[in-house]
C-alpha positions as CSV (number, residue, x, y, z in Angstrom):
1,M,171.3,79.1,-55.3
2,A,173.5,81.7,-53.6
3,D,177.1,81.7,-54.8
4,N,178.4,82.3,-51.3
5,L,176.3,81.8,-48.2
6,L,178.7,83.8,-46.1
7,T,177.5,87.0,-47.9
8,A,173.8,86.1,-47.9
9,I,171.4,88.0,-45.6
10,P,168.3,86.1,-44.4
11,V,164.9,87.5,-45.4
12,A,162.4,87.8,-42.6
13,A,159.4,85.6,-42.9
14,G,156.6,87.3,-44.8
15,A,158.9,90.0,-46.2
16,A,158.6,90.8,-49.8
17,A,161.2,89.4,-52.1
18,G,161.8,92.7,-53.7
19,P,160.1,95.8,-55.2
20,N,158.8,93.7,-58.1
21,A,157.8,90.6,-56.2
22,G,154.3,90.6,-57.5
23,E,155.2,91.1,-61.1
24,P,155.6,88.2,-63.5
25,A,159.2,87.0,-64.1
26,T,161.0,88.4,-67.1
27,P,161.4,85.6,-69.7
28,P,165.0,84.3,-69.8
29,P,167.2,85.5,-72.7
30,G,166.8,83.6,-75.9
31,G,166.2,84.1,-79.6
32,R,163.9,83.1,-82.4
33,P,164.2,79.4,-83.2
34,S,165.3,78.8,-86.8
35,Q,162.1,77.0,-87.7
36,V,159.9,79.9,-86.7
37,P,159.3,82.5,-89.4
38,E,160.2,86.0,-88.2
39,K,156.6,87.3,-88.7
40,F,155.4,84.7,-86.2
41,W,158.0,85.7,-83.5
42,D,157.5,88.4,-80.8
43,A,161.0,89.6,-80.1
44,K,159.9,91.8,-77.2
45,A,158.1,89.0,-75.4
46,N,160.6,86.5,-76.6
47,A,157.8,84.1,-77.5
48,I,155.9,82.8,-80.5
49,R,153.0,84.9,-81.8
50,V,150.3,82.3,-81.7
51,D,147.6,84.8,-82.8
52,A,149.6,85.7,-85.9
53,L,150.2,82.0,-86.7
54,L,146.5,81.2,-86.3
55,K,145.5,84.2,-88.4
56,S,147.8,83.2,-91.2
57,Y,146.6,79.6,-91.2
58,L,142.9,80.7,-91.2
59,E,143.6,83.0,-94.1
60,L,145.3,80.2,-96.0
61,E,142.4,77.9,-95.3
62,R,139.9,80.6,-96.4
63,R,141.7,81.1,-99.7
64,L,142.0,77.4,-100.5
65,S,138.4,76.8,-99.5
66,R,136.9,79.4,-101.9
67,S,134.6,78.1,-104.6
68,G,136.8,76.5,-107.2
69,A,140.0,77.4,-105.5
70,G,140.7,73.8,-104.6
71,S,140.5,72.6,-108.2
72,E,142.5,75.6,-109.4
73,V,145.5,74.8,-107.3
74,G,145.1,71.1,-107.6
75,G,144.4,70.7,-103.9
76,P,141.4,69.8,-101.7
77,S,138.7,72.4,-101.1
78,D,137.1,70.6,-98.2
79,P,138.4,72.0,-94.8
80,T,138.8,68.5,-93.3
81,Q,140.8,67.3,-96.3
82,L,142.9,70.5,-96.2
83,R,143.7,69.9,-92.5
84,R,144.9,66.4,-93.4
85,V,147.0,67.7,-96.2
86,L,148.6,70.2,-93.8
87,G,149.3,67.3,-91.4
88,V,146.8,68.1,-88.7
89,P,145.7,64.8,-87.1
90,D,142.1,63.8,-87.0
91,S,142.0,64.2,-83.2
92,P,144.2,65.6,-80.4
93,E,145.2,62.1,-79.5
94,G,147.1,62.1,-82.8
95,Y,149.8,64.3,-81.4
96,R,153.0,62.5,-80.2
97,V,154.6,65.1,-78.1
98,A,157.9,64.3,-76.5
99,C,158.9,65.9,-73.1
100,P,162.3,64.3,-72.3
101,H,163.1,66.8,-69.6
102,G,160.5,65.2,-67.3
103,L,159.3,68.5,-65.7
104,F,155.9,68.3,-67.3
105,A,154.0,66.0,-69.7
106,P,151.7,66.5,-72.6
107,D,148.4,67.9,-71.5
108,A,145.1,66.7,-73.0
109,K,143.4,70.2,-72.7
110,I,146.3,72.0,-74.3
111,N,146.4,69.4,-77.1
112,Q,142.7,69.9,-77.7
113,R,143.3,73.7,-78.1
114,L,146.2,73.2,-80.4
115,H,144.1,70.8,-82.5
116,G,141.2,73.3,-82.6
117,A,143.7,75.9,-83.9
118,G,144.8,73.5,-86.6
119,F,148.3,72.8,-85.4
120,A,150.3,70.1,-87.2
121,P,152.3,67.7,-85.0
122,A,155.5,69.6,-85.5
123,Q,153.9,72.8,-84.5
124,A,152.4,71.3,-81.4
125,Q,155.8,69.9,-80.5
126,L,157.3,73.4,-81.0
127,V,154.8,74.9,-78.5
128,Y,156.0,72.4,-75.9
129,D,159.6,72.9,-76.7
130,L,159.3,76.7,-76.3
131,A,157.5,76.2,-73.0
132,A,160.4,74.0,-71.8
133,E,163.0,76.4,-73.1
134,H,161.5,79.3,-71.2
135,F,160.2,77.6,-68.0
136,I,163.0,75.2,-67.2
137,P,165.5,77.9,-66.4
138,M,163.0,79.8,-64.3
139,I,162.1,76.6,-62.4
140,R,165.7,75.9,-61.7
141,Q,166.3,79.4,-60.5
142,I,163.3,79.2,-58.2
143,A,164.4,75.8,-56.9
144,G,168.0,77.2,-56.4
145,E,166.7,80.2,-54.5
146,Y,164.5,78.0,-52.3
147,E,167.4,75.7,-51.5
148,A,169.6,78.7,-50.7
149,D,167.0,80.0,-48.3
150,R,166.8,76.6,-46.7
151,Q,170.5,76.3,-46.3
152,L,170.8,79.8,-44.9
153,Q,168.0,79.1,-42.4
154,R,170.0,76.0,-41.2
155,L,173.0,78.2,-40.6
156,V,171.0,80.8,-38.7
157,E,169.6,78.1,-36.4
158,H,173.0,76.4,-36.1
159,F,174.7,79.6,-34.9
160,G,171.9,80.8,-32.6
161,G,170.1,83.5,-34.5
162,E,170.4,86.0,-37.2
163,D,172.6,88.4,-35.3
164,K,175.1,85.8,-34.2
165,W,175.1,84.3,-37.8
166,R,175.9,87.8,-39.3
167,E,178.8,88.2,-36.9
168,V,180.2,84.7,-37.4
169,S,179.7,85.0,-41.1
170,R,181.9,88.1,-41.3
171,Q,184.5,86.5,-39.1
172,M,184.7,83.4,-41.3
173,L,184.8,85.4,-44.5
174,A,187.7,87.5,-43.2
175,W,189.5,84.5,-41.8
176,G,189.0,82.5,-45.0
177,R,190.3,85.2,-47.2
178,K,193.4,85.5,-45.1
179,N,194.2,81.8,-44.6
180,L,192.6,79.9,-47.5
181,P,192.8,80.0,-51.3
182,A,189.7,81.6,-52.9
183,A,188.8,78.3,-54.5
184,A,188.6,76.7,-51.0
185,I,186.2,79.4,-49.8
186,D,184.1,79.1,-52.9
187,G,184.0,75.3,-52.5
188,L,182.9,75.4,-48.8
189,A,180.7,78.5,-48.7
190,T,178.0,77.2,-51.0
191,T,176.4,74.7,-48.6
192,A,175.5,74.8,-44.9
193,E,177.7,71.7,-44.4
194,G,180.7,73.5,-46.0
195,V,180.2,76.6,-43.9
196,I,180.1,74.6,-40.7
197,A,183.2,72.8,-41.8
198,L,184.9,76.2,-42.5
199,H,183.9,77.4,-39.0
200,R,185.6,74.3,-37.5
201,L,188.7,75.1,-39.4
202,M,188.6,78.7,-38.2
203,T,188.2,77.7,-34.5
204,G,191.2,75.3,-34.7
205,A,194.3,76.0,-32.5
206,E,196.4,77.1,-35.5
207,P,195.7,78.6,-38.9
208,V,195.3,76.0,-41.6
209,T,198.0,75.7,-44.2
210,L,197.7,74.2,-47.7
211,R,198.7,70.6,-48.0
212,G,200.9,69.8,-50.9
213,T,199.5,66.3,-51.4
214,A,196.1,65.2,-52.5
215,A,193.5,63.7,-50.1
216,Q,193.4,60.0,-49.4
217,D,191.0,59.4,-52.3
218,G,193.4,61.0,-54.7
219,T,191.3,64.2,-55.1
220,G,193.6,67.2,-55.0
221,E,192.7,70.9,-55.2
222,A,193.0,70.9,-59.0
223,E,190.5,68.1,-59.2
224,L,188.1,69.8,-56.8
225,Q,188.2,73.0,-58.8
226,A,187.4,71.0,-61.9
227,L,184.4,69.5,-60.2
228,M,183.3,73.0,-59.2
229,R,183.3,74.0,-62.9
230,D,181.0,71.1,-63.7
231,P,177.4,72.4,-64.4
232,R,176.0,69.8,-62.1
233,Y,177.8,71.5,-59.2
234,W,177.2,75.2,-59.9
235,R,173.9,75.0,-61.8
236,D,172.1,71.8,-60.7
237,R,173.6,71.7,-57.2
238,D,173.8,67.9,-57.5
239,P,173.9,66.7,-53.8
240,A,176.5,63.9,-54.4
241,L,178.8,66.3,-56.2
242,V,178.4,69.1,-53.7
243,A,179.1,66.6,-50.9
244,K,182.2,65.3,-52.7
245,V,183.6,68.8,-53.1
246,T,182.9,69.7,-49.5
247,E,184.4,66.5,-48.1
248,G,187.4,67.0,-50.4
249,Y,188.2,70.4,-49.0
250,K,187.7,69.2,-45.5
251,R,190.3,66.5,-46.1
252,L,192.7,69.0,-47.8
253,Y,192.3,71.5,-44.9
254,P,191.9,69.4,-41.8
255,V,191.3,70.9,-38.4
256,Q,194.6,71.2,-36.5
257,N,194.3,70.5,-32.8
């Protein structure tokens, strides 16, 4: 979501999001998980090399399945028995994949492909964990951008069009920098409700001055800044927390009539 709606410029409907709008998103920064051998990790793509992992497994299976190889190493020579020794379940239903994030659930078709490739339960879980590690940040970013566009559109409609919004936005930003602490502007300018409250402050009879005491609920500016540092506020945009910060600043900086 935009850090400051006062500096955001609405994008016309149907306009491209940017020069690379049609290209796939770059994977978020990360690193090789400790349980993944380096030869199975593609540092450039920031992802596991499934083809190398499968090739290595098939080569291991081929060597152990050679005539007499099983007896020489003291292990099974039958491929089915070998898969069991390696921990591969008898069927895809044997996987017990956990997805505690709740954004997606184990998929039967994916599990079938993992089983066909000879993945042990821990390896199957790793595939899902890597998917979550890479996709969840992208999903949150997309959701944040969508919410920012929605909030910005509300402000455009509230102030009577894009041209009027641009002018009022510049006025509020200049007025806020002159009359309010930076933390107050940051707290109010991240939501449409906060921006509208800031506009009411700006159109008051006198400039707003900082109150030395906390709001009626005991929430002072220091407490509001602490709430803004909470990841639920700046990352997750938790509606209840955003509303609490906005209302807190409105009480600290009331409209003077």
